[in-house]
N, C-alpha and C positions, 0 to 999 in steps of 0.2 A: 676552504678556510677564511674567505674574505670577510663572510659575515661575522664574524667575533673580532676582527681587527678594527679601528676605527679608520675607514677610510678618508681622502680628504672631502669625498662627497659626503657621507656619512656625518662627518665632524660638521659639515655647514651646515648641514639642515639641524643639528643638535644645536650650532651655535645661533642659530634661529629663534630655536624653541628658547635657549638662553635669554637671549634678547628680549623675546616678548613677555618670558617672565620674569624679567628684573623687577627690582625694588620698587616700592611704590610711587608714585608721578603725583607731584602736584598740581592740579587743575587747571592753573594759568598757562603749564606747557605740556598739554595733553596735544593739542593740534602739532607742536614740532614736535616732540616725541612720536606722532603717528608717523607723520611724516618721513623722518629718520628710520622707523621699523619697513615702511613699506618700501623704502629703497634699498636699505639691507635684504629685504626680503627678497627684492627682484635683482638683485647684484648677486646675491648668491643662487637662485635660480639660472641665472646664465652662466655661473661659475661652476655650476651642477652640470649643467647640458654641455659645456665645453669640456670637463672633465673627462664626461661618458664619451664625448668623439674621441677625445685624446686614447682613451682607454682602447676603443674599438678600434683606432688605426695603427696602436700597438700591438694588438692582434692581428690585425690586418697584415702589418709588416713582419711578424714572425712567420706567418703562414707563407708568408711569400720566400722571407730567408729560407723556410723548409722547401718550397717547391724549386726554387734557386739551386740548391744543394742537390736535388734528386736528380733536377734537369742537367746538371755539371756531372755527377756521375754517370749519367746517362750517356753524356757525350764520351765521356772517358772510356765507358763499354763500347761505343761505336766506334772510336777510333781504332779498339784493341779487333775489333773486327773486322775490320777495313783493310787492318795490316795481315790478318789472318789469311782474308780473301785475295791479296796481293799475293800471299807466299804461294797459294794454292795454284793460282793462276800462272805464276812462274814456274813451278813445277809441270803444270799441263802444258804450257809450252815447250818444254824439255821433251816431255813424254810426246809431244806432236809433232815436232822435230825427228823424233829418232822412230816414231811409226811412219814418217813420211819416207825416210830413209830407207826403211824395211821395205815398204811398199815398192820402192823403185826399185830395188836391188832383186824383189822377187819379182817384179815387173820382167826385167833384164833377164833373169832367168828362165822365166815361163817364154819370152820370145826367143831363146836359145834352144830351148827345148824343143819348141816347135817348130825351129828350123829343123833340129835333129829328127823329128817325127817325121817333116816332109819329107827329106832327105830317104829316112827307111822306110816311109811309106811309097818312093818312088821304087827302092829295090825291091820293096815286096809285088808291088804293081807290075815289075818289068819280071819275076821269077813267077808271079799268078798266069801272066800272059805266055811266059814259056811254058808251063804246066797247062796251061788249058793248050797251046798249039800243040804239044806232044799227046792231048788227050788223057783219058782218065786210066789206059793200060800202059802208059810209058812206065809206070812201076813194074809192072808186071816183066813188060818187053827187056827193061834193065835187068830183069833178073833171070829171065829165061836166056837171054847172051852170057851166061858167065859160061867159061871156057873150064871150070873145075869148081869142085864143092867148095874150095877154099874161096876163089872168086866169088863164088855165091854169096859168102857170109860175109866178106868184104863189101860188096854193092848192099847188102842188105842194110848191114850197118852203117854204111854213109846214109842210105834214105831215110833212116830213122833219124841219124844226127841231124839232117837238113831240116827233117819235119819239126824236130823238136827245137831245133833253132829258133825258125818261122814263128811256132807257136809264141816260143817264150818272148820273141821280140814283140811280137803284137801285144800281149798281156802285158810287158813291162813298159812298152811305151804308152798305152793307154792307163795305165797304173798312174804314171809319170803324169799324164797330162792332166789328169784326174783330181790328183793331189796339190798339183799347182793351181787349178782353177780355184780349188776349196780355199788353199792357203790365200788365194791373192783376193778370193771373197769374203775372207775374215779379216784380212787386213784393211780391206777397205771399210767393212763395217766398224772397225775400231776406229778407225780414221773419223769416220763421220759421229760416232758416241762422243770421242773425245770433241770435236766441234761443236757438237749438242753440248756438251758439258760446259765448255770454255763460252759458250753463249749464254749459257745459264749463268755462269758466275760472273759475266760482265754484266747481264743484267741486274745480278745480286749487288755488283759494285753500286751501279746506278741509283739502286734503291735504297742502299743504305746510306750513299750521298745525299740525297734528298732527304732522308728521315734525320741526316746531322745537319741538314740547311734549316730544317723546320724546326729543331730542338734548338739553334743560334740564335732563331728570329725568337722563339718563345722566350730563350734565356736573356736577348736584349728587353723583349717585352717586359718581362717580370723584373728586370734590374731596373728600367725606366718606372715600372710601379713601387718598388722600393725607395727610387729616390724621391717623385711624388709623394710617397708619404710621408719620408723622411722631413722634406720641406713642410708639409702639411702641419707636423707634428711639432716642428719647430715654430711656425706660426702658432698652434695653438699654446704651445709653453709660454710665449711673449702673451697670449690673451689670456692665460691663468695669472701670469704674475701681474698684469695691471689691474685686472678684475680683484687678485687677492688684496693688491694696495689697496682699492676702493672701499673691500669691504673692512679692512682695518681702520682706513680711515675714518667710515664712516661709525664703525664700532666704539673707535675712540673717541668720536663727538658725540656718540649716545652716552659714554662711561662718563664722559666730562659733565654734559647735562646731569646724569642720573648723579653724578657725586655731588652738584651744586644743590641738588634738591631731594639730596637720600636725607630720609629721616631714621637718626640711629647708628650708632657704630656697626661694622660688621661682626657678625656671630661667630666667625671660623677667621682665625688669623694665622701667620708663620708662627705663631707662639703655640700655637697647637700642635704643632708637628711632633710626633711620637706621644701624644698624651690620649688620643683617641681610643674609643671603645672598637672593639671589631664587630663589623655587623651581621657576621653570623660566625659561630665557631666551626672549624672543619680543616681539613687539608688543602695545601695550596695546591691546584690543579695548575697553573701556570703565574710567571711573575712578569711585573711591568717590564719591557723591552724588547730587543729583538730575540728571537730563539730562533736556532738553525736545525731542521729536523732533518734525520738520516737520510731524505731523498734529497737533499739539497734545497727545500724549501726553506725561505728565512720570513718569518712573521713578526711582525709588531706589534706587540699587545700595549694597549695605553692604560691598561689596569689590571689589577688582581684577580684572578679566579682563585674561588674558595668551593671546594668539594662539600656538601652537606645532602642529608635525606631530602628527597623530594616534599614539600609541605612545612620545612623548618622556618620558623618567625625569622624576618630578617629586619632588623632596626637601625635609623638613623644615628650616625654617629656624632652628629650634632644638629640643634636646633635650627629651623630655617622655613623658605616659603617653598611650596611645592609647583614648580612651572612645568613639569611635566607628569602625569600619571596615566598612561595608556599605552597601547602597542609603539613600538619603535622600529623602522624597517632593518632587518638583520638581527635584532636582539631580543626579538617578541615583549611581554609585557615590561615595563620601563619606568621607574618613577627619577626623578632629577631634581633636587633641590638646591634652590640658591640661596646662601649663608651671606648675601652683600659684597660690595665691593670688590665683584671678580671671584667671587670661592663659591665652586660649586662641588655638589657629592654627586655621583650617579650609581643606581643600584639597577644591573640588567640581569636578563634571563630570568625574570620573577616567573611564576607560575600564577599567583595572585597580587591583586593590587589593593592596599589596605588603607590607602589615604586619597584625598579629593584635591585634584588641581587648583590652586590659588588658595589653599590654607594653610596656615602657618602650623608646623608641629616642633615639638620639643626633641632633646635627645632622647635616645632610647626608645621612641615611638617607633612601633611595628610599621613598617612602610607595607610591605608584601610578605611573601612568601617565595622559597627557594624553589625554582623549575629547571630548565636547561638539561630535562631528560632526553631531548631528541640532538642532542650534541655528541660531538665525538667523547668531551670528556665526561660525561654522563652529568648528572644533575648536580649542579652549581650555580652561583651567582658570579656576576665579573663586579667588582666594585673599584671606579674611577676617583681621582680628586683633581680637581682643576683649579688653579689660582691664577692669577693675573701677571703677566710678565711686565718688563721695563717699559712697554708700550701700552700695559692695561688689558693684551687679550689674554681670556683665559686658555691656559697650556696643560695638557698632561701631565701628572706629577707620579711618580712612586709612590703608591699607598702604603709601604712597608715603612716609608721613612715618617708618616703620619699617625701609625697606629701604635698601639700600646704592643710591648712583646707578646708574641703568639699566646694565645691561652691555652689550656692542660686540653691535652690532644691533638694539637694542630701538628704540623709536620713542614 
C-alpha cells in the first residue's frame, strides 16, 4: 500500500518538482535560483538514498528479530529434549543396575546347579560303574535269586524304581542346566542391549549439546547483527535529520528569493478554505490522515480519495501554473499545480493528462481524467492540497476543509 501513501522519499521527489516549477523568476536572479535548485536537488537525492538505506536496515532488523525469536524457540525445544534424554538415561541406569543384579543372581544359581549336577553325575557314574561291573545279566540274576513269588515282585518293583529314578535324575538335571544356560544368555543379551541403548542416548545428548552450542552461537551472532543494525539506524536517523534541515533551509532561502521577485499575489490562500469546487464528483474512497486496517496495518493518507468512473473529467479547483504533468512514481499520471506563495494542488491516479507543463490554467479547466483502475480502491483519483507552514515549507492539508460540502451523489 506504500504506493498510495506519500512516503518521505516520494514527497522529497515531489518537493523537488514543486521547487523547480515555482513562480517565474526575474532574469537577474536566474543564476542564483539555478544554484539553489541544484543544491536542493542534490540534497534531496542524498536524503532519498539515506531513507532508502534506513528502510532496508529496518527490514533487515525485523528479519533478524524474527530469526532470533525462532532460534530462541528452538533452544527451548532443545532444552526440553535434553531434559527428556536425561530422564531416559536415569531410567536406563536403574534398569541396567537391576539387570546386573539379576545376572549376578542367575550366575550364582547356575554355579550352584552345576555343583549339584556334578555331585549327581558322580553318583550316576558310580552307579553306572557298579552296573557295568555287575554285568548286563545282573537284573536277571537278582530276579532269579528270589526265594518266593512275593520276593520276586518286590525285587522287580525295586529295580524298576531305581531305573526310573536314575532316568528322571538325568533328564531333570539336563533340563535345569539347559534352562539356566538359556536364561543366562538372555540376561547377558539384555545387558548388552541396555549398554548399547545407553551409549546411543549418551551420543544423542552429546549431539543435542552440540546443536545447542551452535544455536547459542547463532543467537549471539544475530543479536550482534541486530545491535549493529540498530546503531546504523541511529546514525541514519541523525543523517536524515541533518539533510532534512538542510533541505528546509535551502527551501526557505529559495522561497525568500521567490517572494522578493514574485509577480502578483497568490491565487490560492487560506481564505479559500471551504469554498473550492470539487475536482470530480463521487464517493469518498479514503480520507486524509491515519487509517488503521483490520489486519493492524496503519496507513497515512496525505490526500482525499474520490471514486468516479474511469475517464471522468478532473477539473482544477483553482487557477495556477502546471509544474508537473506526467508520470510520478507510485501514483501514475499526475498533475501538480502551483498557485504561488507555497500553495499547491495535486491530482493523482489520472488515466489521461489534459494539460501541458509550464502553462497557466484557470479554475474549472480539465487537467485530466479519472484513472486508478489497477488500485485496490478501483477507479478513483487522489486529491491533495499543500500550503506553507510557519517556516514556509509546503505541508499536506485535509482537502475536506478546503472543498465545498460534497456535491449530490457523494458519500
